[in-house]
C-alpha positions in Angstrom: 0.0 0.0 0.0 2.8 2.5 0.9 4.6 1.6 -2.3 1.4 2.2 -4.4 1.1 5.5 -2.6 4.7 6.4 -3.4 4.0 5.7 -7.1 1.1 8.1 -7.1 3.1 10.7 -5.2 5.9 10.4 -7.8 3.4 10.9 -10.6 1.5 13.8 -9.0 3.8 15.4 -6.4 2.2 18.9 -6.4 -1.5 17.8 -6.5 -3.4 18.2 -3.3 -3.8 14.9 -1.5 -5.3 15.9 1.9 -7.4 18.7 3.3 -8.2 19.4 6.9 -9.8 22.8 7.5 -6.9 25.2 6.6 -4.4 22.4 6.2 -3.6 21.5 2.6 -1.0 18.8 1.9 0.3 17.9 -1.5 1.2 14.3 -2.3 4.8 15.2 -1.9 4.3 16.8 1.5 2.2 13.9 2.7 4.8 11.4 1.6 7.6 13.4 3.3 5.7 13.8 6.6 4.9 10.1 6.6 8.5 9.3 6.1 9.4 11.3 9.2 6.8 9.5 11.2 8.2 6.1 10.0 11.7 7.2 11.0 10.4 8.3 14.4 8.8 4.9 14.9 11.9 3.1 13.9 13.9 5.2 16.4 11.5 3.9 19.1 12.4 0.4 18.2 9.4 -0.4 15.9 10.3 -3.1 13.4 8.6 -4.7 10.4 5.5 -6.6 11.6 5.1 -4.8 14.9 1.7 -3.6 15.9 1.4 0.1 16.4 -1.6 1.6 18.1 -3.1 4.8 16.5 -5.6 6.6 18.7 -6.1 9.9 16.9 -9.1 12.0 15.9 -10.0 12.3 12.3 -7.5 14.8 11.0 -4.6 15.2 8.6 -2.2 14.0 11.2 -4.2 10.7 11.5 -3.7 10.0 7.8 0.0 11.0 8.0 0.4 8.6 11.0 -1.3 5.7 9.3 0.8 6.0 6.2 3.9 6.4 8.4 3.2 3.2 10.2 3.0 1.4 6.9 6.2 3.0 5.7 7.9 1.6 8.8 6.8 -1.9 7.8 4.5 -2.1 10.9 0.8 -2.8 11.2 -1.6 -0.1 12.3 -4.2 -0.9 15.0 -6.7 2.0 15.1 -8.8 2.9 18.1 -11.2 5.7 18.5 -10.3 8.3 21.1 -14.0 8.3 22.2 -13.8 4.7 23.2 -14.0 3.9 27.0 -10.7 3.4 28.7 -11.5 -0.3 29.3 -12.0 -0.9 25.5 -8.7 1.0 24.8 -6.9 -1.1 27.4 -8.3 -4.3 26.0 -7.2 -3.5 22.5 -3.7 -2.5 23.6 -3.3 -5.7 25.6 -4.8 -8.1 22.9 -2.8 -6.5 20.1 0.4 -6.5 22.1 1.0 -2.8 21.6 4.2 -1.3 22.7 3.9 2.0 20.9 0.7 4.0 20.7 0.4 7.3 18.7 -2.2 9.4 20.5 -3.0 12.8 22.0 -5.0 11.3 24.8 -3.2 12.0 28.0 -5.2 9.3 29.7 -4.5 6.5 27.2 -4.0 3.3 29.3 -0.2 2.8 29.6 0.1 -0.5 31.4 2.4 -3.2 30.1 5.2 -1.0 29.1 3.4 1.0 26.4 5.1 4.0 25.0 2.6 6.7 24.1 3.8 9.5 21.7 2.0 12.3 20.0 2.1 12.5 16.2 4.4 15.6 16.2 7.0 13.8 18.4 7.6 11.3 15.6 10.1 13.2 13.5 12.9 11.0 12.3 14.6 10.3 9.0 13.0 8.1 6.3 12.8 4.4 7.0 12.7 1.6 4.5 9.8 -0.8 5.0 10.3 -4.6 5.1 6.6 -5.3 4.5 5.4 -7.2 1.5 2.0 -7.7 -0.2 1.1 -10.7 2.0 2.1 -9.0 5.3 -0.5 -7.4 7.6 -1.4 -3.8 6.9 -3.9 -3.2 9.7 -5.9 -4.9 12.5 -9.4 -3.6 13.0 -11.4 -4.8 16.0 -15.1 -5.8 15.6 -17.6 -6.7 18.2 -17.8 -10.3 19.3 -20.9 -12.2 20.2 -19.3 -13.1 23.5 -18.6 -9.4 24.3 -14.9 -9.9 23.5 -13.9 -7.8 20.5 -12.0 -9.7 17.7 -9.0 -8.3 15.9 -9.2 -8.9 12.1 -5.8 -9.1 10.4 -5.8 -7.7 6.9 -2.8 -7.8 4.5 -1.7 -5.1 2.1 -2.7 -7.3 -0.9 -6.4 -7.2 0.0 -6.5 -3.4 -0.1 -4.7 -3.2 -3.4 -7.3 -5.7 -4.8 -10.1 -3.5 -3.5 -8.7 -0.6 -5.5 -8.3 -2.7 -8.6 -11.8 -4.1 -8.3 -13.5 -0.7 -8.2 -11.2 1.9 -9.9 -12.5 1.3 -13.5 -16.1 0.4 -12.7 -16.6 3.7 -10.9 -14.1 5.8 -12.8 -12.1 6.6 -9.6 -9.2 8.9 -10.4 -7.4 12.2 -10.0 -10.4 14.4 -10.4 -12.3 12.9 -7.5 -12.7 14.5 -4.0 -13.5 12.1 -1.2 -14.5 12.6 2.4 -13.0 10.9 5.5 -16.3 10.7 7.3 -15.7 7.6 9.5 -13.6 6.7 12.4 -10.4 4.9 11.6 -11.6 2.1 13.9 -14.4 1.4 11.4 -13.3 -0.3 8.2 -15.3 2.1 6.0 -12.3 4.4 6.6 -10.0 1.9 4.8 -12.1 2.4 1.7 -12.2 6.2 2.1 -8.5 6.8 2.8 -6.7 4.2 0.7 -8.9 4.0 -2.4 -8.9 7.8 -2.6 -5.1 8.2 -2.2 -4.2 5.2 -4.3 -6.2 6.5 -7.2 -4.8 10.0 -6.9 -7.9 11.7 -5.5 -8.2 14.5 -2.8 -9.2 13.4 0.7 -11.2 15.9 2.8 -11.3 15.3 6.5 -14.7 15.7 8.1 -14.3 16.7 11.7 -16.3 14.6 14.2 -18.6 17.5 15.2 -19.3 18.2 11.5 -20.2 14.6 10.9 -22.8 14.9 13.6 -24.4 18.1 12.2 -25.9 17.3 8.8 -26.4 20.9 7.8 -22.7 21.7 8.4 -21.7 18.5 6.6 -23.8 19.5 3.6 -22.1 22.9 3.6 -18.7 21.2 3.6 -19.7 18.9 0.7 -20.6 22.0 -1.3 -17.6 24.1 -0.4 -15.0 21.3 -1.1 -16.8 20.1 -4.3 -16.8 16.5 -3.0 -17.5 14.0 -5.7 -17.3 10.6 -3.9 -19.3 10.1 -0.7 -19.4 7.0 1.5 -22.2 6.8 4.0 -24.1 4.4 6.2 -27.9 4.6 5.3 -28.6 6.0 8.8 -26.2 8.9 8.4 -27.4 9.6 4.8 -31.0 9.7 5.9 -30.1 12.8 8.0 -28.3 14.4 5.1 -31.3 13.8 2.9 -33.4 16.0 5.1 -31.0 18.9 4.9 -30.5 18.4 1.1 -34.2 18.7 0.5 -34.2 22.3 1.6 -30.7 23.3 0.7 -29.9 25.9 -2.0 -26.2 24.9 -2.2 -25.3 22.9 -5.3 -23.4 19.7 -4.8 -20.8 18.1 -7.0 -21.4 14.5 -5.7 -21.3 12.0 -8.6 -21.1 8.8 -6.6 -22.5 7.7 -3.2 -21.5 4.4 -1.8 -23.6 2.9 1.0 -22.4 0.3 3.4 -22.2 -0.8 7.0 -25.9 -1.6 7.5 -29.0 -2.6 5.4 -30.3 0.1 2.9 -34.0 0.7 2.4 -33.7 2.0 -1.2 -37.0 3.8 -1.1 -35.6 6.6 1.0 -33.4 7.6 -1.9 -36.2 8.8 -4.1 -35.9 12.5 -3.1 -32.2 12.3 -3.9 -32.9 11.1 -7.5 -35.1 14.1 -8.0 -32.5 16.6 -6.9 -29.4 14.8 -8.2 -30.4 12.8 -11.3 -26.8 12.4 -12.5 -25.4 11.0 -9.3 -24.8 7.3 -9.2 -25.9 5.5 -6.0 -24.3 2.1 -5.1 -25.2 -0.2 -2.3 -22.3 -2.4 -1.2 -22.6 -5.4 1.2 -19.4 -5.9 3.1 -17.7 -7.5 6.0 -14.6 -6.4 7.9 -13.2 -9.9 7.5 -13.4 -9.6 3.7 -11.9 -6.2 3.3 -14.7 -3.6 3.6 -16.8 -4.5 0.5 -18.0 -7.7 -1.1 -20.8 -6.8 -3.6 -21.9 -3.8 -5.5 -25.4 -2.8 -6.7 -26.1 0.3 -8.6 -29.5 1.5 -7.3 -31.6 3.1 -10.0 -34.9 4.9 -9.5 -36.8 1.8 -10.7 -35.0 -0.4 -8.2 -35.6 2.1 -5.4 -39.3 2.3 -6.1 -39.4 -1.5 -6.1 -37.7 -1.5 -2.7 -35.0 -3.8 -4.0 -33.2 -6.1 -1.6 -30.4 -6.8 -4.0 -26.9 -5.9 -2.9 -25.6 -7.0 -6.3 -23.0 -9.4 -7.5 -19.5 -10.0 -6.1 -16.8 -7.5 -6.8 -14.3 -8.7 -9.4 -11.9 -11.1 -7.6 -14.4 -11.8 -4.8 -16.5 -15.0 -4.8 -20.0 -15.4 -3.3 -21.4 -18.7 -2.1 -24.7 -19.4 -0.4 -24.4 -22.7 1.5 -26.7 -24.9 3.6 -25.6 -26.1 7.1 -23.8 -29.1 5.5 -21.7 -26.7 3.3 -23.4 -27.5 0.1 -24.4 -24.8 -2.5 -28.1 -24.1 -2.4 -30.1 -23.4 -5.6 -30.7 -19.8 -6.7 -33.5 -18.2 -4.7 -33.0 -20.5 -1.7 -31.8 -18.9 1.5 -28.6 -20.0 3.2 -25.5 -18.7 4.9 -23.3 -16.3 2.9 -19.7 -17.4 2.4 -17.1 -15.1 0.8 -14.0 -16.3 -1.0 -11.4 -14.6 -3.2 -9.2 -11.6 -3.0 -10.7 -9.9 0.1 -10.5 -12.7 2.7 -8.6 -11.6 5.7 -5.7 -13.5 7.1 -7.2 -14.5 10.5 -8.4 -13.3 13.9 -5.6 -12.1 16.1 -5.0 -14.5 19.0 -8.2 -16.5 18.2 -7.1 -19.7 16.6 -10.3 -21.4 17.6 -12.5 -18.8 16.0 -10.3 -18.5 13.0 -10.7 -22.2 12.4 -14.5 -21.8 12.7 -14.9 -18.9 10.4 -12.0 -18.9 7.9 -12.5 -22.2 6.0 -10.9 -23.9 3.0 -12.7 -22.9 -0.2 -13.7 -26.2 -1.9 -14.7 -24.4 -5.1 -11.4 -22.7 -5.9 -8.9 -24.3 -3.5 -8.3 -21.0 -1.7 -9.9 -19.8 1.5 -13.4 -18.5 2.3 -15.1 -16.7 5.2 -18.2 -17.9 6.8 -20.2 -14.7 7.4 -23.1 -15.6 9.7 -25.3 -13.6 7.3 -28.4 -15.0 5.7 -28.9 -14.5 2.0 -29.9 -15.9 -1.4 -28.4 -15.6 -4.8 -30.7 -14.7 -7.7 -30.3 -16.4 -11.1 -28.3 -13.4 -12.4 -25.7 -13.8 -9.6 -26.9 -10.9 -7.5 -27.1 -11.4 -3.8 -30.2 -10.6 -1.6 -29.0 -10.0 1.9 -31.6 -11.2 4.4 -30.0 -10.1 7.6 -27.9 -11.8 10.3 -28.7 -15.4 11.0 -28.5 -14.5 14.7 -30.7 -11.3 14.4 -33.8 -13.4 14.6 -35.5 -13.2 18.0 -38.0 -15.4 19.7 -41.0 -13.9 21.4 -43.6 -16.1 23.0 -42.6 -19.0 20.8 -42.5 -17.1 17.5 -39.3 -16.5 15.5 -39.2 -12.9 14.4 -36.9 -11.1 12.0 -36.6 -7.5 13.3 -35.5 -6.3 9.8 -38.8 -7.5 8.4 -40.8 -5.3 10.9 -38.5 -2.4 10.2 -39.1 -2.8 6.5 -42.9 -2.6 7.0 -42.5 0.5 9.1 -40.4 2.2 6.4 -43.2 1.5 3.8 -45.3 4.0 5.7 -45.0 7.3 3.8 -44.9 9.2 7.1 -41.8 7.3 8.3 -38.4 8.4 7.2 -36.3 6.2 9.5 -37.1 3.3 11.8 -35.6 0.9 14.3 -37.0 -2.0 16.2 -35.7 -3.6 19.4 -36.8 -6.2 21.9 -37.2 -5.3 25.5 -38.2 -7.2 28.6 -39.9 -5.7 31.6 -38.3 -8.5 33.6 -35.0 -9.6 32.2 -35.4 -13.0 33.7 -39.0 -13.5 32.3 -39.2 -14.2 28.6 -42.9 -13.8 28.7 -42.5 -10.0 29.4 -40.6 -9.5 26.1 -42.1 -6.9 23.7 -41.3 -5.2 20.5 -40.6 -1.5 20.7 -40.4 0.6 17.5 -38.7 4.0 17.1 -39.5 6.2 14.1 -38.5 9.5 12.6 -41.7 11.0 11.2 -42.3 13.4 8.3 -46.0 13.5 9.2 -48.6 11.6 11.0 -48.2 10.3 14.5 -47.0 7.1 16.3 -50.5 5.8 16.8 -51.3 5.9 13.0 -47.9 4.2 12.3 -48.6 1.4 14.7 -52.2 1.0 13.4 -50.9 0.7 9.8 -48.2 -1.9 10.8 -50.8 -3.9 12.7 -52.8 -4.2 9.5 -49.9 -5.8 7.7 -47.9 -7.8 10.2 -49.0 -10.9 12.1 -50.2 -10.1 15.7 -47.0 -11.4 17.2 -44.8 -9.1 15.1 -46.8 -5.9 15.6 -44.8 -3.4 17.7 -46.2 -2.9 21.2 -45.0 0.7 21.2 -44.0 3.2 18.6 -42.0 6.2 19.8 -41.2 9.2 17.6 -37.7 10.7 17.7 -36.2 13.7 16.0 -33.4 11.4 14.8 -32.2 7.9 15.5 -29.0 7.8 17.7 -25.9 6.8 15.8 -22.6 5.3 16.9 -19.3 6.9 16.0 -19.3 4.6 12.9 -22.6 6.0 11.8 -24.7 2.9 12.6 -27.8 2.7 14.8 -26.8 2.9 18.4 -29.6 0.8 20.0 -28.2 1.3 23.5 -29.0 5.0 23.3 -32.6 4.6 22.3 -34.8 6.0 25.1 -37.3 4.0 27.0 -40.6 4.0 25.1 -43.2 6.4 26.4 -45.7 4.5 28.5 -48.8 6.6 29.3 -50.2 6.7 32.9 -53.8 6.7 31.8 -56.7 9.2 32.2 -59.0 9.1 35.2 -62.2 9.9 33.3 -65.5 10.0 35.1 -67.0 6.5 35.4 -68.7 5.0 32.3 -71.8 2.9 32.2 -72.6 -0.3 30.3 -70.1 -2.0 28.1 -67.6 0.8 28.2 -67.6 0.8 32.0 -67.1 -2.9 32.2 -64.2 -2.8 29.7 -62.5 0.1 31.5 -62.7 -1.9 34.8 -61.2 -5.0 33.2 -58.4 -3.0 31.5 -57.6 -1.1 34.7 -57.2 -4.4 36.6 -55.0 -5.9 33.9 -52.9 -2.8 33.3 -52.7 -1.5 36.8 -53.4 2.1 35.8 -56.6 4.3 35.3 -58.0 3.9 31.8 -59.9 6.6 30.0 -62.1 6.1 27.0 -59.5 7.3 24.6 -56.3 6.0 26.2 -54.3 3.7 23.9 -54.0 0.2 25.2 -50.4 -0.2 24.1 -49.3 3.2 25.3 -50.5 2.1 28.7 -48.0 -0.8 28.6 -50.3 -3.4 27.1 -49.0 -6.3 25.0 -50.3 -9.5 23.6 -50.1 -11.3 26.9 -52.1 -8.6 28.7 -54.6 -8.8 25.9 -55.0 -12.5 26.4 -55.6 -11.9 30.2 -58.2 -9.2 29.4 -60.0 -11.5 26.9 -60.2 -14.3 29.6 -61.5 -11.8 32.2 -64.2 -10.5 29.8 -65.3 -14.0 28.9 -65.5 -14.9 32.6 -67.9 -12.0 33.0 -69.9 -13.1 30.0 -68.8 -10.1 28.0 -67.6 -10.0 24.4 -64.0 -9.5 23.5 -62.1 -8.6 20.3 -59.4 -10.5 18.5 -55.9 -9.3 19.1 -55.5 -8.0 15.5 -58.6 -5.8 16.1 -57.0 -4.4 19.3 -53.9 -3.3 17.4 -56.2 -1.5 14.9 -58.6 -0.2 17.6 -56.6 0.3 20.7 -58.9 2.4 22.8 -62.0 1.6 24.9 -64.1 3.9 22.6 -62.8 2.1 19.5 -63.4 -1.4 20.9 -66.9 -0.6 21.9 -67.6 0.6 18.4 -66.2 -2.6 16.9 -68.2 -4.8 19.3 -71.5 -2.9 18.5 -70.8 -3.1 14.8 -70.2 -6.9 15.1 -73.4 -7.2 17.2 -75.5 -5.5 14.5 -74.0 -7.7 11.9 -75.2 -10.9 13.6 
């Protein structure tokens, strides 16, 4: 990678390579500064193959440092300065870091770690001993056991990613990219290295700008950015700003990754930017950022395509059954990826490496078992169906949360949505419920839930729908489920007593829910769920009173509504 960069720098020494606010570095200047960092690292005893921690905010000095580590023949291990101290300490220990480049005064320094700031690394140039098959970086991903896994990726894989995308997307000297993502997220590998190794200009997006869509939009316009990489969650916020912005953008290519894309949200972008190409890429850290590519047209967006496209050139896609056999087109199975992007291994996890990095029986190489569910279409395009382990079980029913989210997003009043499972009692599975969160362009949560209840089976209908101004995102631009607020549970209205059927219903609901119930209080907003509804039905039958099916309760969740439904049913008999 560093040699490929040196070749670009030799060809375009005076072209601007890197922009960070007022800082403008040419390819020659970036190359020279990285040489000094490499020399400084060598002076600290760093040798080829050593792991060097880099804990630096998005900035010009971050890019200089990463390139300097590679020039020293070492392996960069990025961590985000916003990470908790415990996570930083774990990474430092697991990766065996002895040198960490950071400006964090509180970076954990146990185990003989030498912490230096970027500007302290100022030595002479240093020749690298790293080759194409040697590790370039180690990025940590979350583990199902709570123990993060370090993914070891060699130089060759990143060069292959450049080769696989350069011509297809016309990436070159005229392009301006953004560094929007944390270096600890592998989307940054795509942003930094594909930009610099194709001779483009990289614009650093400061963290605070990445969290303010209006300022980010202004930066895109001011810097004339042409290539944008976004998670769908982050792009949804940019769409809102763009709809009312007067500034003209130069963006010609948007690449989506990191999480599932609901293509319908892109329709306003097509209206304002008809010449911009939108590409959805399914990817995995263990297979070097991206695996597939699907150009999303207006027709595909209107059809809500689930296709993430065919494999990149040099990458191989297999959908296998539990016995490791290829399944026919259209049949779901586990996605396996072979070819040029497969990482070397998990660091210090031989057991997990053996489970996930397998011999490729179709080419004789290696393949990665992803844990993702998908199916191949006859044309070779992949439909990504979510994580195999993203299914949840509620009261005996297997539920795919992405399916519920997709139904919510079909509502014209819903711009963004998330669905989570919560338990009132962590030790009691019977208290589990589905809570939905939506960002609305109109309407209200009650109408959203009512519509969803008319489409989804009873057991999949959200118990609560909470409206938010925006969905919380992680530093990587993905949904941060841990920061979703508790759903709003109403306390009920203590209306004057009612007579007849309405009065009886209110009494039964009050006993089951434990709160006063008014004629127009929403059953689900009072904390009701399907189990409570079953108890209410039993109590009503015990009193000789009529009840409504659960589906009708989702559609008509108030006492007044239920009374109207029951009276209508009575007249129909």
